[in-house]
KOLTORMI-741104 format. One record per residue: residue in three letters; x negated, y, z of N, C-alpha, C in turn. Coordinates in steps of 0.2 Angstrom, whole numbers, plus 5000, padded with zeros to 4 digits. Atoms other than C-alpha are relative to their C-alpha. Last residue first. Layout:
% KOLTORMI-741104
ALAXYZXYZXYZ ...
//
This chain:
% KOLTORMI-741104
GLY499450035005505849634973500450065000 HIS500350075002504049654984500449984998 GLY500450015006504149854983499849964999 LEU500750014999504049895001499750024992 ARG500249905000505849994998499249975004 ARG499749975007506749804990499450105005 ARG500350045008505849675001500050064993 VAL500949975001506249765014499850024996 ALA500049915001508049785009499450045002 ALA500149995007507749595005499950065001 GLU500650045002507149525025500150054990 ILE500849925002508349645030499649974997 GLN499749915006509949555021499550035005 THR500350035008509049355025500150084997 ARG500650025003508649395043499750024995 VAL500149935002510749445044499250015001 GLU499749965006511049285038499750094997 ALA500550015006509749215050500650024996 ALA500349974999510849265066499250014992 PRO500750065000512149215060499550065000 ARG500250045007513449395055499949945004 SER499550044998514149495066499549925000 ALA500450054995512449595064500649935004 ASP499850054997513149655047500049945005 VAL500050064999512049755038500649985009 THR499650024993511949935036500049914996 VAL499650045005510550005022500449975007 PHE499850064994510250175029500149934993 ARG500449984993508650305019500449915005 ARG501250015003509450315004499949995004 PRO499850105002511450285010499350004995 GLU500250025002511350455020499649904998 ARG500149935005512950525023499350015003 ARG499749985008513550355025499850094997 SER500250035004512450305038500149994989 LEU500750005003512750425048499649984993 ARG499849895002514550415050499450024997 LEU499750015006514250235053500150034995 PHE500650035003513250275068500149984990 GLY500349975003514550365075499049984994 ALA499749955005515950285073499450054998 ARG500450055006514550155083500450034993 VAL500950005004514050295094500249954994 ARG500349925000516250355099499049944994 ARG499849975003516850145102499850084994 HIS500750035006515050145113500550024993 PHE500649984999516150295122499649954996 ALA499949905007517850235121499450054998 ALA499850035005517150065129500350044997 ALA499250024998516650175148499949974990 LYS499349955002514950175147500549974998 ARG498949994996514050045159500450094998 GLU500150085004512649995140500650025007 MET499750005003511850165143500549965002 ARG499749954999511350125162500750054994 ASP500249944995510849965160500350064999 ARG500349915004511649835160499750035001 ARG499849934999511149665167500050064998 ARG500350014998510849495155500550125006 HIS499950064994511849395146499450045005 LEU500550014996512449535132499949945005 ARG500950015002513049455117499550035006 ALA499850074995515149495126499149944998 PHE500649984992514149675123500049945000 GLY500449974999514449685104499449965008 LEU500450025000515749575101499050015004 GLY500050044995516549725110499649935000 SER500249994994515849855102500249935006 PRO499749984998515949795084500050005007 ILE499450034996514649755076500350045004 ASP499349924999513349895063500449895005 LEU499950075001511349835063500850035005 LEU499449984990510950015057500549914998 VAL499350035004509449985042499950015008 THR499550034992508550135043500549954999 LEU499350035000507150155028500449965008 HIS499950025006505950295025500649954999 PRO500050085002506050335043500150014992 MET499250045001505850505047499949974997 VAL500150124997504150605054500849964999 GLY499950045002504250785048500049934998 ARG500549955004503950905062499749964993 LEU500150075004504850745072499550034996 ALA500650014996505250925085499749934995 SER500449895003506351035068499149935008 ARG500749995007506950835066499850035002 GLY500350035000508050825084499149994998 LEU500450004994508450995085499549944999 ARG500849945001509050985068499650035005 ASP500250065006510250795071499550074999 LEU500450044997510650905089499649954993 TRP500549984996511351045081499549975004 ARG500249965007512250955066499650025004 VAL500550085007512850825078499750064998 ASP500350015007513550945092499749984996 LEU500349965000513550855111500150054989 GLY500049945001514850725115499950104997 GLY499949974995514350595122500450074996 GLY500250064995514450465109500250045005 PHE499250025002514550575092500249975009 GLY499549965004513050675100500449974998 GLN499949934996512150595115500650044996 TYR499750034994512550415107500050075004 ALA499250045004512750415086499650035008 VAL499349955003511450605086500849935002 THR499849975000510050495098500750035001 SER499950044996510050335091500350085005 ASP499150014998509950415077500149995004 HIS499949914999508050515080500949965001 PHE500249955006507350315079500450055006 ARG499849914995507850165091499650034997 ASP499250044996506749985089500450085003 CYS499749964994505450035079500650004999 VAL499450004998504349955063500250045008 VAL500249974997502550065054501049945006 VAL499350025000502149955043500150015005 ARG500150044996500050015041501049994998 ARG499950045006499250135027500549945006 GLN500650044999497950225044500749934993 ALA500849995005498950385041499549914999 LEU499849995006500450285044499750034996 ALA500050065001499850215060500250024992 PRO500750055002498950375065500149944999 ARG500449965002500850475065499349974996 ILE499850015007501950335074499350044996 ARG500050065001500750305089500250014993 GLU500150084995500550445099499649954994 GLU500850004999500950605089499549945002 VAL500150055006502750475085499050064999 LEU499850075002502950425102499650024989 GLN500950024995502350605110500149964997 ALA500749965000504050665099499350005001 ARG500450025004504850545107499850044994 GLY500350044999505050575123499649974997 GLY501049984998505050745119500049965002 ILE500349955004506850705110499249995001 PHE500550055011507350565121500050024994 LEU500450034999507350705137500049914997 LEU500849944998508150845129499749945002 SER500449995005509450725125499550014999 GLU500450075007509750625140499750034993 ALA500850074999509850795146499849964999 LEU500849945000510850895137499849975001 PRO500449985011512050745137499650025000 SER499249975006512350755154499649994995 LEU500249925005511450665168500650024997 ASP499749995003511950565184499950074994 ALA499749935002510750465190500650054997 ARG499650014997510850265193500350115002 THR499849974997509150235183500850025005 GLU499950054991508850115175500050035007 LEU500050035001508950195157500449955011 LEU499549985004508650355158500549955000 LEU499449965000507350375171500549984998 ARG499750024995506650185167500550075004 ARG499850055001506350225149500549985008 LEU499350025003505850385152500549945000 ALA499849994998504150315159500950035000 ARG499950054999503850205146500650015006 GLY499350055001504250325135500449955004 LEU499449955002502850445141500649975000 ALA500150024991501550265146500550064998 THR500349954998501950265127500249995005 SER500750005000502850135119499550054999 GLY500150084996504650125127499250025000 PRO500650014997505950245122499749944999 ASP499949915001505950245107500849965006 CYS499350014998505150035104500150055001 LEU500149964996503549995091500750005006 ARG499050004995503249885083499850055005 THR499949974996501549905070500749995004 VAL499649984999500949815056499950045005 ARG500450004995499549765044500850065005 CYS499949954996500749675031499350035008 GLY500349955004499849515023500150065003 ASP500250015005501549395023499450084998 ARG499850065006501549325038499750034993 THR500950024995501049505048499949954995 LEU500749955003502749555039499350004998 ALA499849995008503649425046499649984993 GLN500850075001502849435061500450014994 ALA500949974999503649645062499549924999 LEU500049955010505449595053499350045000 TRP500150045006505449435070499950044993 ARG500850035002505149595082500249934994 ALA500549945003506449705075499349964999 GLN500150025008507849535074499450074998 SER500250075003507549515092499850024993 SER500550024998507749705097499749944997 LYS500449955001509249755086499149985001 GLY500150015002510449635090499050034998 SER500350035009511649695087499649974998 GLY499950095003512249685106499850004991 GLU500150074992512649885111499949924995 PRO499450024991512849975096499349955004 GLY498950004998511850025080499849975006 GLU499949984996509650055074501049965003 LEU499750035004508149985061500650045010 THR499750024992506950075060500649984997 ILE498950065001505750035044500250055009 PHE499450004997504250175039500949985002 VAL499450015000502750135029500550005006 GLY500149994993501050215026501049974999 ARG499849954993500450265011500349965005 ARG500249925002499450194995500050005007 MET499249994998500249975000499750105000 
//
């Protein structure tokens, strides 16, 4: 590759993003790509601290406070991990990114979506995914798949999560050249096949 490629996986709770991101990174590595796998927040020291604050605490944070903390951690992730990896012509696979803040704190939390999108993009200083795979799943089915203690975001009301899902779908319709939407309610092997096809097209392998 003559340049790095930035791929993000997005979706509601229980859509299988983390598992699919792990599988995709392994598959690309087997294909000979140099891969950097990240999660947002969590792949920097600041991100790990923010993850504990934002997801593990029972503190009552406003959507605005949440979004500013997520954006700050993401700016650090870009400068510390993503931009250097892309400069080295690596494939970056990231579990969540900018679109999650727009979906959760914007559509879900009620913040002005256009304002939040502009603010988040400005903090990224030109770094946006070349491909975003949206793993779409109805909220009820997604939560039925969670077999662990729920974090603070997951404990929000069902209506919130329905708005989040609808927000993700609206984002995908707004940017059809960047987004590929995959039905994550299908068996994991079928989901992997669709993701692989989308990634190969973007990398020029098929």
